[in-house]
NUGU-63667 format. One line per field, with one value per residue (C-alpha): residue number from 0; residue in one letter; x, y, z. Coordinates in Angstrom, 3 decimals, m for minus. Each point is the difference from the previous one (the first is absolute). Example, Ala and Ser with C-alpha at 12.3 -4.5 7.8 and 13.67 -1.06 7.14 Angstrom:
<sites>
resi: [0; 1]
resn: [A; S]
X: [12.300; 1.370]
Y: [m4.500; 3.440]
Z: [7.800; m0.660]
</sites>
This chain:
<sites>
resi: [0; 1; 2; 3; 4; 5; 6; 7; 8; 9; 10; 11; 12; 13; 14; 15; 16; 17; 18; 19; 20; 21; 22; 23; 24; 25; 26; 27; 28; 29; 30; 31; 32; 33; 34; 35; 36; 37; 38; 39; 40; 41; 42; 43; 44; 45; 46; 47; 48; 49; 50; 51; 52; 53; 54; 55; 56; 57; 58; 59; 60; 61; 62; 63; 64; 65; 66; 67; 68; 69; 70; 71; 72; 73; 74; 75; 76; 77; 78; 79; 80; 81; 82; 83; 84; 85; 86; 87; 88; 89; 90; 91; 92; 93; 94; 95; 96; 97; 98; 99; 100; 101; 102; 103; 104; 105; 106; 107; 108; 109; 110; 111; 112; 113; 114; 115; 116; 117; 118; 119; 120; 121; 122; 123; 124; 125; 126; 127; 128; 129; 130; 131; 132; 133; 134; 135; 136; 137; 138; 139; 140; 141; 142; 143; 144; 145; 146; 147; 148; 149; 150; 151; 152; 153; 154; 155; 156; 157; 158; 159; 160; 161; 162; 163; 164; 165; 166; 167; 168; 169; 170; 171; 172; 173; 174; 175; 176; 177; 178; 179; 180; 181; 182; 183; 184; 185; 186; 187; 188; 189; 190; 191; 192; 193; 194; 195; 196; 197; 198; 199; 200; 201; 202; 203; 204; 205; 206; 207; 208; 209; 210; 211; 212; 213; 214; 215; 216; 217; 218; 219; 220; 221; 222; 223; 224; 225; 226; 227; 228; 229; 230; 231; 232; 233; 234; 235; 236; 237; 238; 239; 240; 241; 242; 243; 244; 245; 246; 247; 248; 249; 250; 251; 252; 253; 254; 255; 256; 257; 258; 259; 260; 261; 262; 263; 264; 265; 266; 267; 268; 269; 270; 271; 272; 273; 274; 275; 276; 277; 278; 279; 280; 281; 282; 283; 284; 285; 286; 287; 288; 289; 290; 291; 292; 293; 294; 295; 296; 297; 298; 299; 300; 301; 302; 303; 304; 305; 306; 307; 308; 309; 310; 311; 312; 313; 314; 315; 316; 317; 318; 319; 320; 321; 322; 323; 324; 325; 326; 327; 328; 329; 330; 331; 332; 333; 334; 335; 336; 337; 338; 339; 340; 341; 342; 343; 344; 345; 346; 347; 348; 349; 350; 351; 352; 353; 354; 355; 356; 357; 358; 359; 360; 361; 362; 363; 364; 365; 366; 367; 368; 369; 370; 371; 372; 373; 374; 375; 376; 377; 378; 379; 380; 381; 382; 383; 384; 385; 386; 387; 388; 389; 390; 391; 392; 393; 394; 395; 396; 397; 398; 399; 400; 401; 402; 403; 404; 405; 406; 407; 408; 409; 410; 411; 412; 413; 414; 415; 416; 417; 418; 419; 420; 421; 422; 423]
resn: [X; X; X; X; X; X; X; X; X; X; X; X; X; X; X; X; X; X; X; X; X; X; X; X; X; X; X; X; X; X; X; X; X; X; X; X; X; X; X; X; X; X; X; X; X; X; X; X; X; X; X; X; X; X; X; X; X; X; X; X; X; X; X; X; X; X; X; X; X; X; X; X; X; X; X; X; X; X; X; X; X; X; X; X; X; X; X; X; X; X; X; X; X; X; X; X; X; X; X; X; X; X; X; X; X; X; X; X; X; X; X; X; X; X; X; X; X; X; X; X; X; X; X; X; X; X; X; X; X; X; X; X; X; X; X; X; X; X; X; X; X; X; X; X; X; X; X; X; X; X; X; X; X; X; X; X; X; X; X; X; X; X; X; X; X; X; X; X; X; X; X; X; X; X; X; X; X; X; X; X; X; X; X; X; X; X; X; X; X; X; X; X; X; X; X; X; X; X; X; X; X; X; X; X; X; X; X; X; X; X; X; X; X; X; X; X; X; X; X; X; X; X; X; X; X; X; X; X; X; X; X; X; X; X; X; X; X; X; X; X; X; X; X; X; X; X; X; X; X; X; X; X; X; X; X; X; X; X; X; X; X; X; X; X; X; X; X; X; X; X; X; X; X; X; X; X; X; X; X; X; X; X; X; X; X; X; X; X; X; X; X; X; X; X; X; X; X; X; X; X; X; X; X; X; X; X; X; X; X; X; X; X; X; X; X; X; X; X; X; X; X; X; X; X; X; X; X; X; X; X; X; X; X; X; X; X; X; X; X; X; X; X; X; X; X; X; X; X; X; X; X; X; X; X; X; X; X; X; X; X; X; X; X; X; X; X; X; X; X; X; X; X; X; X; X; X; X; X; X; X; X; X; X; X; X; X; X; X; X; X; X; X; X; X; X; X; X; X; X; X; X; X; X; X; X; X; X; X; X; X; X; X; X; X; X; X; X; X; X; X; X; X; X; X]
X: [32.782; m2.171; m3.489; m2.784; m3.668; m2.659; m3.130; m0.590; m3.504; m0.942; 2.474; 2.804; m0.484; 0.035; 3.276; 1.601; m1.192; 1.344; 3.379; 0.259; m1.383; 1.844; 3.288; 2.060; m1.599; 0.705; 3.607; 0.478; m1.282; 1.892; 2.887; m0.998; m2.884; m2.745; m0.509; m2.941; 1.975; m2.846; m3.775; m2.105; m3.229; m2.661; 0.032; 3.124; m1.641; m2.414; m0.509; 1.157; m0.198; 3.740; 2.841; 1.870; 2.828; m1.093; 3.184; m1.219; m3.326; m0.197; m2.705; 2.438; 0.569; 3.139; 1.628; m0.180; 1.133; 3.003; 1.176; 2.546; 0.108; m3.637; 0.085; m3.635; m3.224; m3.023; m3.237; m3.013; m2.207; m2.584; m1.875; 1.437; 1.302; 2.288; 1.282; 0.587; 1.940; 2.116; 0.846; 1.095; 2.192; 1.587; 0.827; 1.649; 2.101; 1.290; m2.048; m1.587; m3.760; m2.181; m3.737; m3.336; m1.895; m2.230; m1.565; 3.393; 1.361; m3.170; m0.041; 3.695; 1.838; 1.571; 1.143; 1.550; 1.741; 1.524; 1.116; 1.500; 1.900; 1.370; 1.259; 1.353; m2.301; m2.643; m3.723; m1.766; m3.718; m0.779; m2.330; m2.201; m1.919; m1.118; 1.400; 2.371; m0.433; 3.206; m1.937; 2.104; 3.352; m1.564; m1.075; 3.165; 2.571; m1.363; m2.171; 2.383; 0.278; m3.801; m2.462; m2.666; m3.416; m2.376; m0.318; m3.224; m0.315; m1.380; 2.261; m2.020; m0.247; m2.737; m2.536; 0.865; m0.598; m3.366; m1.169; 1.228; m2.047; m3.063; 0.377; 0.857; m1.901; m2.984; 0.698; m1.138; 2.629; m0.409; 0.357; 3.080; 1.628; m0.560; 1.557; 3.006; 0.474; m0.351; 2.660; 2.423; m0.412; m1.714; 0.827; m2.399; m0.456; m0.013; m0.853; 3.238; m0.403; m3.723; m0.200; 2.863; 2.521; 2.617; m0.232; 0.210; 3.289; 1.396; m1.064; 1.422; 3.401; m0.140; m0.983; 2.927; 2.614; m1.564; m0.563; 2.216; m2.928; m1.312; m3.715; m1.127; m2.216; m2.702; m0.721; m0.392; m3.585; m0.965; m2.911; 0.137; m2.085; m2.491; m2.840; 0.510; m2.918; m0.539; m2.468; 2.701; 2.273; m2.826; m0.870; 3.663; 0.362; m3.101; 1.449; 3.429; 2.000; 1.663; 0.057; 3.481; 1.383; 2.421; 2.737; 0.736; 2.629; 0.108; 2.119; m1.517; 2.400; 0.126; m2.599; m0.264; m3.293; 0.205; m2.695; m1.022; m3.456; m1.999; m0.391; m1.493; 2.840; m0.775; 0.255; 2.406; 2.552; 2.724; m0.818; m3.443; 1.629; 2.060; m1.671; 0.243; 3.082; 1.911; 0.997; 0.729; 1.253; m0.052; 2.807; 0.187; 3.237; 0.502; 2.745; m0.783; m3.768; m2.188; 1.336; m2.012; 1.507; m1.952; 0.563; m1.045; m0.577; m0.008; 1.185; 3.044; 2.185; m0.793; 0.448; 3.020; 1.510; m0.242; 1.532; 2.893; 0.595; 0.484; 2.225; 2.236; 0.112; 1.154; 2.396; 1.638; 0.412; 1.611; 2.309; 1.061; 0.287; m2.639; m1.542; m3.417; 0.380; m3.413; m1.851; m3.238; m2.898; m1.041; m3.704; m1.336; m2.359; m1.451; m1.514; m3.736; m1.429; m3.412; m2.484; m2.017; m0.285; m2.472; m1.147; m2.708; m2.156; m2.154; m3.135; m2.562; m3.284; m2.837; m3.290; m3.740; m1.079; m2.303; m0.356; 2.161; 2.533; 2.837; m0.885; m0.093; 3.400; 1.540; m1.447; 1.625; 3.348; m0.435; m0.789; 3.472; 1.695; 0.560; m0.305; m0.581; 1.928; m2.035; m3.315; m1.222; m3.460; m0.868; m2.992; m3.587; m3.004; 2.015; m0.691; 3.694; 2.500; 3.642; 0.895; 3.614; 1.832; 3.480; 0.712; 2.425; 2.853; m1.212; 1.455; m0.959; m1.344; m2.499; m1.020; m0.534; m2.277; m2.050; m0.286; m1.131; m2.957; m0.638; m0.197; m2.602; m2.290; m2.804; 0.358; 3.760; 0.538; 3.787; 3.292; 1.253; 3.429; 2.373; 3.153; 2.623; 0.372; 3.711; 0.689; 2.911]
Y: [m68.804; 0.512; 1.448; 0.626; m0.702; 2.064; m2.114; m3.707; m0.040; m1.542; 2.010; m0.218; m3.751; m0.129; 1.926; m2.261; m3.124; 1.208; 0.837; m3.520; m1.822; 2.013; 0.375; m1.362; 2.438; 2.925; m1.075; m0.450; 3.513; 1.754; m2.370; 0.171; m0.997; 2.263; m0.752; 1.332; 0.582; 1.796; m0.298; 2.550; m1.490; 1.129; m3.244; m2.067; m3.141; m0.928; m3.062; 0.810; m1.808; 0.370; m1.402; 3.178; 0.042; 1.798; 2.090; 1.510; 1.179; 3.308; 2.352; 2.929; 2.122; 1.390; m3.434; 0.521; 3.638; m0.806; m2.933; 1.482; m3.226; 0.369; 1.877; m0.317; 0.411; m1.669; 1.544; m2.315; 1.124; 2.004; 3.076; 3.458; m0.334; m1.267; m0.927; 3.607; 0.844; m3.152; 0.709; 3.580; m1.097; m2.793; 2.423; 2.477; m2.899; m0.637; m3.094; m0.699; m0.534; m2.487; 0.250; m1.277; 2.739; 1.881; 2.175; 1.332; 0.479; 1.696; 2.333; 0.620; m1.348; 3.271; 0.915; m3.434; 0.008; 3.404; m1.263; m3.118; 2.171; 2.171; m3.106; m1.743; m3.013; m1.569; m0.316; m2.535; m0.796; m2.229; m2.192; 2.945; m0.207; m3.056; m2.798; m2.017; 2.221; 2.057; 3.154; 2.568; m1.142; m0.176; 3.653; 1.306; m2.015; m1.726; 2.968; 2.724; 1.358; 0.286; 2.670; m1.993; 1.071; m2.226; m2.873; m1.990; m3.146; m2.426; 0.388; m1.485; m3.782; m0.120; 2.021; m1.776; m3.355; 1.190; 1.363; m3.163; m2.188; 2.211; m0.341; m3.669; m1.532; 2.397; 0.960; 3.121; 2.477; m1.251; m3.656; 0.712; 2.027; m2.841; m2.448; 2.324; 0.129; m3.781; m0.536; 2.562; 2.597; 2.553; 1.211; m0.350; 3.756; 0.438; 3.717; 1.262; m2.386; 0.167; 3.786; 0.612; 1.400; m2.669; 0.659; 3.769; m0.463; m2.011; 2.306; 2.908; m1.759; m0.808; 3.590; 1.319; m2.141; 0.449; 3.758; 1.294; 1.429; m0.799; m0.703; m0.672; m3.069; 1.743; 2.504; m2.690; m0.389; m3.521; m2.338; m3.607; m2.979; m0.196; 1.403; m2.468; m2.427; m3.336; 1.630; 2.463; m2.931; m1.605; 3.148; 0.695; m3.538; 0.426; 3.209; m1.563; 1.158; m1.222; 2.136; 0.626; 2.364; 2.103; 2.358; 2.585; 2.716; 1.897; 3.042; 2.607; 2.916; 1.861; m2.128; m3.535; m1.873; m2.464; m2.114; m3.391; m1.126; m3.133; 0.041; m1.951; m1.395; m1.304; m3.794; 0.503; 1.719; m2.140; 1.469; m1.607; m3.445; 0.698; m2.029; m0.875; 1.275; 0.914; 3.599; 1.580; 3.403; 1.743; 2.531; 2.287; 1.765; 2.419; m2.172; m3.562; 0.212; m2.237; m2.653; m2.451; m1.459; m2.736; m2.270; m0.854; 3.241; m1.451; m2.959; m0.801; m1.427; 2.358; 3.055; m1.618; m0.443; 3.764; 0.694; m2.362; 1.711; 3.287; m1.613; m1.482; 3.319; 1.842; m2.802; 0.103; 3.784; m0.397; m2.712; 2.161; 3.083; 1.889; 2.809; 1.600; 3.144; m0.196; 3.222; 0.552; 1.076; 3.528; 0.627; 2.106; 2.447; 0.933; m3.456; m0.020; m3.107; m0.995; m2.794; m1.756; 2.105; m0.404; m3.614; m2.483; m1.150; m2.981; 1.051; m2.326; 1.544; m1.674; 1.335; m0.584; m1.991; 2.535; 0.884; 2.958; m0.255; m1.041; 2.790; 2.602; m1.050; m0.042; 3.462; 1.363; m1.475; 1.617; 3.405; m0.045; m1.023; m3.573; m2.537; m3.677; m2.929; m2.835; m0.392; m3.143; m0.271; m3.194; m1.315; m0.197; m0.192; 1.253; 3.274; 0.985; m0.793; 0.815; 2.382; m0.138; 2.547; 0.373; 3.582; 1.404; 2.160; 2.664; 2.123; m1.333; 3.388; 0.037; m3.592; 0.859; 2.889; m2.242; m2.703; 2.575; 0.826; m3.664; m1.019; 2.718; m1.627; m1.705; m3.371; m0.357; m1.758; 0.213; 0.146; m3.484; 0.141; 2.324; m1.589; 1.325; m1.614; m0.113; 0.897; m2.153]
Z: [32.527; 3.068; m0.115; 2.522; m0.615; 1.772; 0.364; m0.491; m1.444; m3.357; m2.081; 2.575; 0.121; m3.801; m0.186; 2.614; m1.855; m3.346; 1.547; 1.377; m3.032; m2.678; 1.864; m2.905; m2.497; 2.325; 0.487; m3.737; m0.661; 2.813; 0.640; 3.663; 2.253; 1.309; 3.696; 2.082; 3.173; 1.824; m0.311; 1.890; 1.397; 2.457; 2.001; 0.517; 1.396; m2.751; m2.163; m3.540; m3.313; m0.466; 2.031; 1.015; 2.530; 3.186; m0.170; m3.276; 1.434; 1.854; 1.222; 0.289; m3.115; 1.635; m0.378; m3.758; 0.032; 2.171; m2.125; m2.403; m2.040; m1.055; m3.292; m1.190; 1.982; m1.592; 1.302; m0.385; 2.876; m1.946; 1.193; 0.607; 3.546; 1.359; m3.487; m1.123; 3.160; m0.270; m3.652; 0.794; 2.888; m2.039; m2.829; 2.364; 1.343; m3.524; m0.745; m3.383; m0.116; m1.862; 0.689; m1.276; 1.849; m2.478; 2.729; 1.152; m3.529; m1.282; 3.015; 0.720; m3.053; m1.181; 3.513; 0.557; m3.396; 0.785; 3.424; m1.600; m2.494; 2.773; 1.826; m3.108; 0.266; m2.246; 0.616; m2.226; m0.084; m2.996; 2.069; 1.012; m3.308; m1.942; 2.174; m2.182; m3.094; m0.584; m0.847; 1.895; m1.377; m3.469; 0.167; 1.702; m1.958; m3.107; m1.034; 1.150; m3.568; m0.354; 0.946; 1.829; m1.256; 1.916; 2.441; 0.199; 2.018; 2.513; 3.034; 2.840; 0.105; 2.647; m1.967; m3.230; 1.701; 1.335; m3.362; m1.764; 2.338; m0.416; m3.790; m0.337; 2.918; 0.067; 3.611; 1.804; 1.217; 3.581; m1.033; m2.125; 2.801; 2.477; m2.485; m0.445; 3.766; 0.366; m2.692; 1.435; m2.772; 2.255; 3.489; 2.928; m0.434; m3.792; 0.026; m1.549; m2.943; m0.729; 0.451; m2.444; 2.511; m0.746; m3.755; 0.642; 1.899; m2.901; m2.832; 2.033; 0.019; m3.724; m0.822; 2.017; m1.741; m3.459; m0.073; 2.791; 1.963; 3.441; 0.242; 3.587; m0.047; 2.018; m2.807; m2.661; m1.185; 0.985; 0.399; 1.116; m1.030; 2.893; m2.144; m2.860; m0.005; m1.673; m2.400; m1.141; m0.823; m2.004; m1.956; m0.711; m1.371; m2.165; m1.429; m0.704; 3.049; 3.204; 3.144; 1.431; 2.634; m2.042; 1.130; m2.679; m0.435; m3.311; m0.813; m2.289; m0.518; 3.323; 1.766; 1.326; 0.131; 2.876; 1.619; 1.374; m1.107; m0.851; m3.765; m2.859; m2.125; m3.523; m0.289; m2.900; 2.230; 1.688; 3.438; m0.205; 0.135; 3.166; 2.739; 3.676; 1.881; m3.156; m0.744; m3.361; m1.107; m3.335; m0.336; m3.015; m0.924; m2.871; m1.512; 1.065; m0.481; 2.167; 2.375; 2.077; 3.171; 1.757; 2.979; 3.534; 1.851; 3.480; 2.045; 2.095; m2.758; m2.924; 2.254; 1.619; m3.454; m0.611; 3.425; m0.762; m3.348; 1.855; 2.628; m2.712; m1.868; 3.139; 0.992; m3.425; 0.247; 3.437; m1.290; m2.967; 2.236; m1.965; 2.046; m0.324; m2.084; m1.671; m0.764; 1.866; m2.202; 0.835; 0.312; m2.856; 1.685; m3.399; m0.483; 0.693; 1.661; m1.316; 0.558; m2.676; m3.129; m2.842; m0.033; m0.820; 2.930; 0.897; 1.912; 1.563; 1.156; 1.866; m1.374; 0.191; m3.057; m1.670; m3.700; m0.965; 2.856; m2.299; m2.425; 2.771; 1.414; m3.497; m0.641; 3.180; m1.038; m3.432; 1.508; 1.605; m3.231; 1.176; m2.807; 0.757; m1.451; 1.550; 1.814; 1.775; 1.529; 1.861; 1.889; m1.113; 2.283; 2.998; 1.751; 0.242; m2.769; m0.814; m2.816; m1.207; m2.169; m1.408; m1.016; m2.517; 1.366; 2.399; 2.803; 3.437; 1.120; m2.880; 0.721; 3.678; m0.963; m2.272; 2.654; 2.563; m2.257; m0.801; 3.670; 0.569; m2.589; 1.946; m1.720; 0.696; 3.334; 0.225; m1.835; 0.836; m1.643; m1.863; m1.437; m2.357; m3.409; m0.807; m3.625; m1.171]
</sites>
């Protein structure tokens, strides 16, 4: 069975390697071989890690569209364009799609699924979330009889690697980011990862398949990890927590609470032990209860494994002459999309070390009905010292009002950090 691969970067290379190395396993499963007969690249004359026949390489997408023997197009280019345009054109030419492109699926997933249905082809995107973790097929197939109630997880390997290094090696954010880039876990431009955009794309996809609603990634409340400092890691550890960038989607009746935010996770919770480039997701269904799926969330081979799983799934359907008659989830316009609801918060203030400052700040919190679970005051004999609080559950709007009054107090220099405390 002939396929085409769009893009020969890390993931494209990984897919090609797995096809060559695991040829016997593929043949045993399908009773036929999967052959990449065309590979779309930007530059034809370029040194590559893999030995690929020049006849396979092309810089013309039309070569793929016009080849009637190519049944599956595997898009591994990344970014919105030209990937989105290529996927649409391939679908209208009757070709099945496998993609790892979270940006395209989060932005145009429903439209592309409808187009695929109209043309009787499949579009699969397991590798768009969680690398090698089979989270999408688990929700769509294995948990099909469940009402999904919540998804909480670490779904960005770059930020998890950075926070792990800050925690275990006592590095600053800048030092940990540089290490991530040197080791290939972060891009030269890491903005999408460290600002939470990548995780927002992914939780948008998971929300869509779990609840049947479309949540554009740009409206998801999100904060990245750029403001997390070494001192926050230290205080969190002292208080019994690890800091993780969490993506959360929870359904409450006719509303969905969805956000991406750095959060303090209790050391007793399994997510606290997920380190480096690993991802992990908690999924809660009304029948199955809680499930934890964990694995490498990035990398050529783990992501390539998820891509191959989709290719084999589509290839088997083609072989057995099974068409795509799946029902597209209709968006429920009555569902309200919300950000972070009532929650505990970690707050670090920088204050002038004067008698009564702690009492005054605590009094302001109390005047807004904010009770405190923990208080840490460090530094003696210094002019400026940190003051750390963990609150009990409070609405963010009330906390913001209290902090506005606190920052106006003459002995409070700044609000250095505000992090969510995830109740688990």
